[in-house]
C-alpha positions in Angstrom: -47.8 -10.0 0.9 -44.4 -9.7 -0.7 -41.5 -9.2 1.8 -38.4 -7.3 0.6 -34.8 -7.4 2.0 -31.9 -5.5 0.4 -28.5 -6.9 -0.4 -25.7 -6.3 -3.0 -23.9 -8.0 -5.8 -20.4 -7.1 -7.0 -19.0 -6.1 -10.4 -15.3 -5.6 -9.8 -15.2 -3.4 -6.7 -18.5 -1.8 -7.6 -21.6 -2.7 -5.6 -24.9 -3.3 -7.3 -28.1 -3.1 -5.2 -30.2 -6.3 -5.2 -33.7 -6.7 -3.8 -34.6 -10.1 -2.4 -38.4 -10.6 -2.8 -40.2 -13.5 -1.1 -43.8 -14.6 -1.7 -45.5 -17.4 0.4 -48.6 -18.6 -1.4 -51.0 -21.5 -1.4 -50.0 -24.5 -3.4 -47.9 -27.6 -3.4 -44.9 -27.2 -0.9 -41.9 -25.8 -2.8 -38.9 -23.5 -2.2 -37.8 -21.9 -5.5 -35.1 -19.2 -6.1 -35.3 -17.3 -9.4 -33.4 -14.3 -10.8 -30.4 -16.0 -12.5 -28.8 -17.5 -9.3 -25.6 -19.5 -9.7 -25.1 -22.9 -8.0 -24.0 -21.4 -4.7 -27.1 -19.2 -4.5 -29.4 -22.0 -5.6 -28.1 -24.2 -2.8 -28.9 -21.5 -0.2 -32.4 -22.8 0.1 -31.0 -26.0 1.7 -28.8 -24.0 4.1 -31.8 -21.7 5.0 -34.0 -24.7 5.6 -31.5 -26.4 7.9 -30.6 -23.1 9.7 -34.3 -22.5 10.5 -34.7 -26.0 11.7 -31.7 -25.6 14.0 -33.3 -22.7 15.8 -36.7 -24.4 16.1 -38.5 -23.0 13.1 -40.0 -24.8 10.2 -40.9 -23.5 6.7 -44.7 -23.4 6.1 -46.0 -26.2 3.9 -46.7 -23.7 1.1 -45.2 -22.5 -2.1 -42.2 -20.2 -1.3 -40.8 -18.2 -4.2 -37.6 -16.1 -3.8 -36.9 -13.5 -6.6 -33.5 -11.8 -6.8 -34.2 -8.5 -8.6 -33.0 -7.3 -11.2 -33.8 -10.7 -12.6 -31.5 -10.3 -15.7 -28.3 -10.1 -13.8 -26.4 -13.2 -12.6 -26.2 -13.6 -8.8 -23.1 -15.2 -7.5 -21.8 -16.0 -4.0 -22.9 -17.5 -0.7 -23.5 -14.0 0.8 -27.2 -14.3 -0.3 -28.0 -16.9 2.4 -28.7 -14.4 5.2 -30.8 -12.0 3.1 -32.9 -14.9 1.8 -33.4 -16.2 5.3 -34.3 -12.7 6.6 -36.8 -12.2 3.7 -38.4 -15.6 4.4 -38.7 -14.8 8.2 -40.2 -11.4 7.3 -42.8 -13.1 5.1 -43.6 -15.5 8.0 -44.1 -12.6 10.3 -41.2 -13.4 12.6 -39.0 -10.4 11.7 -40.4 -6.9 11.3 -40.6 -5.7 7.7 -40.4 -2.0 8.6 -37.1 -2.5 10.4 -35.3 -4.7 7.8 -36.1 -2.3 5.0 -33.5 0.1 6.4 -30.6 -2.5 6.2 -28.4 -4.1 3.6 -27.9 -7.7 4.6 -25.2 -10.2 3.6 -23.8 -13.4 5.2 -23.4 -17.1 4.7 -25.5 -19.5 6.9 -24.2 -22.6 8.5 -26.5 -25.6 9.0 -26.6 -24.8 12.7 -27.8 -21.3 12.1 -24.4 -19.6 12.5 -23.4 -16.7 10.3 -20.1 -17.3 8.5 -17.8 -14.7 7.0 -18.2 -13.7 3.3 -16.3 -11.6 0.8 -17.2 -8.0 0.0 -18.3 -6.7 3.5 -16.2 -3.5 3.3 -17.6 -2.3 -0.1 -21.1 -3.3 1.0 -20.7 -1.2 4.2 -19.7 1.8 2.2 -22.7 1.3 -0.1 -25.0 1.0 2.8 -23.6 4.2 4.4 -23.9 6.0 1.1 -27.6 5.0 0.7 -28.3 5.9 4.4 -29.0 2.3 5.4 -27.6 0.1 8.1 -25.7 -3.1 7.5 -26.2 -6.7 8.8 -23.1 -8.8 8.4 -21.3 -11.7 10.1 -19.9 -11.0 13.6 -16.3 -11.9 12.5 -16.4 -9.0 10.0 -18.0 -6.3 12.2 -14.6 -4.6 12.6 -14.2 -4.5 8.9 -17.6 -2.9 8.3 -17.1 -0.3 11.1 -14.6 1.6 8.9 -17.5 2.8 6.8 -18.8 4.9 9.8 -22.0 5.0 11.7 -21.2 2.0 13.9 -24.6 2.2 15.6 -26.2 1.2 12.2 -24.1 -2.0 11.9 -25.4 -5.3 13.3 -22.6 -7.9 13.4 -24.7 -11.1 14.0 -22.9 -14.3 15.2 -26.0 -16.4 14.4 -29.5 -16.2 12.9 -31.0 -16.6 16.4 -29.0 -13.7 17.8 -30.3 -11.5 14.9 -34.0 -12.5 15.7 -33.5 -11.8 19.4 -32.0 -8.4 18.6 -35.1 -7.3 16.6 -37.4 -8.7 19.3 -35.5 -6.7 21.9 -34.4 -9.7 24.0 -30.6 -9.4 23.5 -29.2 -6.2 21.8 -26.2 -6.7 19.6 -23.2 -4.5 20.5 -21.9 -2.1 17.8 -18.6 -3.3 16.5 -15.3 -1.4 16.7 -13.1 -0.6 13.7 -10.3 -3.1 13.5 -6.9 -2.9 11.8 -4.7 -5.9 10.9 -1.9 -6.7 13.3 1.4 -5.1 12.3 4.7 -6.8 12.8 8.2 -5.4 12.3 9.5 -6.2 8.8 12.1 -9.0 9.3 14.3 -8.2 6.3 16.9 -5.4 6.6 19.2 -3.7 4.0 22.1 -4.1 6.4 22.1 -7.8 5.5 23.1 -7.0 1.9 26.9 -7.1 1.4 28.4 -5.3 -1.6 25.9 -4.7 -4.5 26.2 -0.9 -4.2 24.7 -0.4 -7.6 21.7 -2.6 -6.8 21.2 -0.9 -3.4 21.1 2.5 -5.1 18.6 1.2 -7.8 16.4 -0.2 -5.0 16.4 3.2 -3.2 15.5 5.1 -6.4 12.8 2.6 -7.2 11.3 3.0 -3.7 11.5 6.8 -3.8 9.6 7.2 -7.1 7.6 4.0 -7.4 9.5 2.9 -10.5 9.5 -0.5 -12.0 12.7 -2.5 -11.6 14.4 -5.4 -13.3 17.5 -7.1 -11.8 19.7 -9.4 -13.9 22.4 -11.5 -12.5 23.7 -15.1 -12.0 22.1 -17.5 -9.6 22.8 -16.7 -5.9 23.8 -13.1 -6.5 21.1 -11.8 -4.2 18.3 -10.6 -6.5 15.5 -12.2 -4.5 17.1 -11.1 -1.3 17.1 -7.5 -2.5 13.5 -7.6 -3.6 12.3 -8.9 -0.2 13.9 -5.8 1.4 12.1 -3.3 -0.8 8.9 -3.2 1.3 10.9 -2.1 4.3 11.9 1.0 2.4 8.4 2.1 1.5 6.3 4.5 3.6 3.1 3.0 5.2 -0.2 3.2 3.4 -2.1 6.5 3.7 -5.7 6.3 4.9 -7.0 6.5 1.3 -4.6 3.9 0.0 -5.5 1.5 2.9 -9.1 1.7 2.0 -8.4 1.0 -1.7 -6.3 -2.0 -0.9 -8.7 -3.3 1.7 -11.7 -3.0 -0.7 -9.9 -5.3 -3.2 -8.9 -7.8 -0.6 -12.5 -7.8 0.8 -13.9 -8.6 -2.6 -11.3 -11.4 -3.0 -12.1 -12.7 0.5 -8.4 -12.4 1.6 -8.8 -9.6 4.1 -6.8 -10.8 7.2 -8.7 -11.1 10.4 -11.6 -9.1 9.0 -9.6 -6.0 9.5 -8.3 -3.1 7.4 -4.9 -3.6 5.7 -2.4 -0.9 6.7 0.9 -2.3 5.3 1.8 -2.3 1.6 1.0 -5.6 -0.2 3.8 -7.8 -1.5 2.8 -10.5 -3.9 5.3 -12.9 -5.5 3.4 -15.4 -7.7 5.2 -18.5 -9.1 6.3 -18.4 -12.7 3.8 -21.1 -13.6 0.9 -18.6 -12.8 -1.7 -18.3 -15.5 -3.2 -15.1 -17.0 -6.3 -15.4 -14.8 -4.1 -15.8 -11.7 -1.9 -12.9 -12.4 -4.3 -10.4 -14.1 -7.7 -11.7 -12.8 -10.5 -13.7 -14.3 -12.0 -17.1 -13.9 -15.7 -18.0 -13.7 -16.5 -15.1 -11.3 -13.9 -12.6 -12.6 -12.0 -12.4 -9.4 -9.0 -10.0 -8.9 -5.6 -11.4 -9.7 -2.2 -10.9 -8.1 -1.6 -7.6 -9.8 -4.8 -6.2 -8.2 -4.1 -7.8 -4.9 -0.7 -5.9 -5.0 -2.4 -2.6 -5.6 -0.4 0.3 -4.0 2.3 -2.3 -3.2 4.8 -4.5 -4.9 4.4 -7.3 -7.5 7.6 -9.4 -7.5 8.1 -11.7 -10.5 11.1 -13.9 -10.0 12.6 -15.8 -13.0 10.8 -13.4 -15.3 11.5 -15.1 -18.6 10.1 -18.4 -17.3 6.6 -16.9 -17.1 4.4 -17.8 -20.1 4.7 -15.3 -22.8 0.9 -14.6 -22.9 1.0 -13.9 -19.1 3.8 -11.4 -19.4 2.1 -9.6 -22.4 -1.1 -9.3 -20.4 0.8 -7.1 -17.9 1.4 -4.4 -20.4 -1.9 -2.7 -20.2 -2.3 -2.7 -16.4 1.2 -1.4 -15.9 0.4 1.5 -18.1 -3.1 2.4 -17.0 -3.1 1.2 -13.4 -6.3 -0.9 -14.0 -6.8 -4.5 -14.8 -9.8 -4.9 -17.2 -11.3 -8.3 -17.4 -13.7 -8.8 -20.4 -15.9 -11.8 -20.8 -18.9 -12.4 -23.0 -21.2 -12.0 -20.0 -19.1 -9.8 -17.8 -16.8 -6.8 -18.0 -15.1 -5.6 -14.8 -12.2 -3.5 -13.8 -10.0 -3.7 -10.8 -7.4 -1.2 -9.6 -3.8 -2.4 -10.4 -1.4 0.5 -9.6 1.6 -1.6 -8.7 5.4 -1.3 -8.6 6.7 -4.2 -10.7 10.0 -5.7 -9.4 11.4 -8.5 -11.4 14.5 -10.7 -11.5 16.1 -12.9 -14.1 19.2 -14.8 -15.0 21.3 -13.5 -18.0 20.8 -16.8 -19.8 19.2 -20.2 -19.2 22.2 -21.7 -17.4 22.6 -18.4 -15.5 26.4 -17.9 -16.0 26.6 -15.8 -19.2 28.5 -13.1 -17.3 30.8 -15.5 -15.6 33.7 -16.2 -18.1 34.9 -19.3 -16.3 31.4 -20.9 -16.1 29.7 -19.8 -19.3 28.4 -22.6 -21.5 29.5 -23.3 -25.0 26.3 -21.8 -26.4 27.2 -18.2 -25.3 26.4 -15.6 -26.5 23.5 -17.0 -28.4 21.9 -18.6 -25.3 21.7 -15.2 -23.7 20.1 -13.6 -26.7 17.6 -16.4 -27.0 16.7 -16.1 -23.2 16.3 -12.3 -23.3 14.1 -12.6 -26.4 11.4 -14.2 -24.3 10.8 -10.7 -23.0 9.1 -8.4 -25.6 10.3 -4.9 -26.3 7.1 -3.2 -25.2 7.3 -4.9 -21.8 10.9 -4.0 -21.3 10.1 -0.4 -22.3 7.7 -0.2 -19.3 10.5 -1.0 -16.8 12.3 2.1 -15.7 15.4 0.7 -14.0 17.5 -2.1 -15.3 20.3 -3.2 -13.0 23.0 -5.9 -13.2 23.5 -7.8 -10.0 26.9 -9.5 -10.2 27.9 -12.4 -7.9 29.8 -11.5 -4.8 32.8 -13.7 -4.1 32.4 -15.7 -0.8 35.6 -14.3 0.5 34.3 -10.7 0.1 31.2 -11.4 2.1 33.2 -11.6 5.4 35.4 -8.6 4.6 32.6 -6.3 3.4 31.2 -4.1 6.2 27.5 -3.9 6.8 25.7 -1.3 4.7 23.1 1.2 5.7 20.0 -0.2 7.5 16.6 -0.1 6.0 15.6 2.6 8.5 18.2 5.0 7.2 17.3 4.4 3.5 13.6 4.7 4.4 14.1 8.1 5.8 15.5 9.4 2.5 12.7 7.6 0.6 10.0 9.2 2.9 11.5 12.6 2.4 11.4 12.2 -1.4 7.9 10.9 -1.4 6.7 13.8 0.8 8.1 16.3 -1.7 6.3 14.4 -4.5 3.0 14.3 -2.6 3.1 18.0 -1.8 4.0 18.9 -5.4 1.3 16.9 -7.1 -1.4 17.9 -4.5 -0.8 21.5 -5.4 -0.5 20.9 -9.2 -3.4 18.4 -9.7 -5.4 17.8 -6.6 -8.1 16.0 -8.5 -5.9 13.4 -10.2 -4.6 11.6 -7.1 -1.0 11.4 -8.3 1.3 10.3 -5.5 4.6 9.4 -7.0 6.8 10.5 -10.0 6.1 7.1 -11.7 2.4 8.2 -12.1 3.1 11.6 -13.6 2.5 12.0 -17.3 1.8 14.6 -20.0 1.9 18.2 -19.2 2.3 17.6 -15.5 5.5 15.6 -16.1 6.8 18.3 -18.4 6.2 21.0 -15.8 7.9 19.1 -13.0 10.8 17.3 -14.8 12.0 19.9 -17.2 15.8 19.5 -17.3 18.4 22.3 -17.6 20.0 23.0 -21.0 22.9 20.5 -20.4 20.5 17.8 -19.3 18.2 18.3 -22.3 21.1 18.2 -24.7 22.3 15.0 -23.1 18.9 13.4 -23.2 18.3 14.3 -26.9 21.7 12.8 -27.8 21.0 9.7 -25.9 17.5 9.4 -27.4 18.9 9.4 -30.9 21.6 6.8 -30.1 19.5 4.5 -28.0 16.4 4.9 -30.2 14.2 5.8 -27.3 10.5 5.6 -27.7 8.2 8.4 -26.5 7.4 6.2 -23.5 11.1 5.7 -22.8 11.7 9.5 -23.0 9.0 10.0 -20.4 10.3 7.3 -18.1 13.8 8.8 -18.2 12.3 12.1 -17.1 10.4 10.4 -14.3 13.5 8.7 -12.9 15.5 12.0 -13.3 12.8 13.8 -11.3 13.1 11.1 -8.5 16.9 11.5 -8.5 16.5 15.2 -8.1 14.0 14.7 -5.2 16.5 12.4 -3.5 19.0 15.3 -3.8 16.6 17.7 -2.0 14.0 18.5 -4.6 15.9 21.0 -6.8 15.7 21.2 -10.6 16.6 18.2 -12.9 20.2 18.6 -13.9 22.5 16.8 -16.4 23.9 14.5 -13.6 20.4 13.2 -12.9 19.7 12.6 -16.6 23.0 10.8 -16.9 22.2 8.5 -14.0 18.7 7.8 -15.2 20.1 6.8 -18.6 22.6 4.5 -17.0 19.7 2.5 -15.5 17.7 2.5 -18.7 19.4 -0.4 -20.6 20.7 -3.6 -19.1 24.5 -3.8 -19.4 25.3 -7.2 -20.7 28.5 -8.8 -21.9 28.6 -10.5 -25.2 30.8 -13.6 -25.4 32.6 -15.0 -28.4 32.8 -18.6 -27.4 33.1 -20.1 -23.9 35.1 -17.8 -21.6 36.1 -15.4 -24.3 34.5 -12.0 -24.0 34.2 -9.9 -27.1 
């Protein structure tokens, strides 16, 4: 008899059904796994053998063949341990075949028979629910799986022995409760920022419309401090956004406490990060930081110090909202709708805009440093803001600014206007912010008045704006109008959006001599 147990494999965030088939036949004792298993799957036979021995069971002295169908697809990950063990126990007559056929099984086995957490439980739970099957998963991830619904069909097993006892009716496993990650108050507040009124305004506009932001200024001017306060201005994740974020983190194995993520992600990779670390890839095509920051913030400090190839790889995900990873034997896509926030010094030494401290290589050092950033990448950044240094004496005299709570109220009001607008215009496109609007939708919501259009056309000719730059000016202008209450786009909004478009830099003619 051939026993069958169902599990899943993952291609990006998509789940692929896998059938674990086990045959126990006469012959020399052997335990073979076929069906293109990787090393982790191939080693599962030793974990299964030890786990069965730990609960007092032994494999029969026969030829045991495990087939992972479809056989032409590579199987990766340790989550195949539990389905292999269940299929073997079914073939041995210990577990009922008719019951296990109605479950999707995944989990890693310890040598003592315990069931350890694995990646991908949340998408596996949604797949099981969609195919009208139950789910057997590790006990630590029952709260994660319960978000898919039908808790009575989820068995969160702490060990292989507990699972056997459940099917025998000795000890029934309790259905898990949905679990959310613990939320803590965000520690960084905008009230801590002294001065920097222009940067504070840019931060509010970026938060309100989901726009990309680049801050340029000397060392110690507060660029990183401002970036760390941006998450406190953003509204919490909606239910749909929380599921999208949690699915990606579940695949990556970074879901905290086996619970749903409800706060916006904030990722700040080091500037030595590789393309695979930032975009995704590696042997198993895992999601990178840009996907782990989906529906949140990706902060790149010291932007020109990142490798050129890494920065150029950002261009396509920033435009499409998806990170596509192509390999000879794999092709996966991860969601990557992020808000890019970056910071840089004006030159290598950092003091190009400080006449008394600029080096003898100015202004050429500033030009060489900025040339590390390509034009197409800069064209994808909506807001460019200078962050000048604040004299230490002014720090004590400058009063505290608005708190994050006050700014967040205006941001929330602007985002509510955008959500209602796009829900009525294009309910099937899932556009949530102005930064995502494009094409005819953008033209219909961001049409400026006559004075604004004349100003934009004049600026487009003088600044040599690309079509992408034109659209991004309109998006920022629409956000500025939303912050003013949601009226039409006027010339004043176009003018402010244009002021953020190009970084204002000072060119020096020799050390300390501005030109």
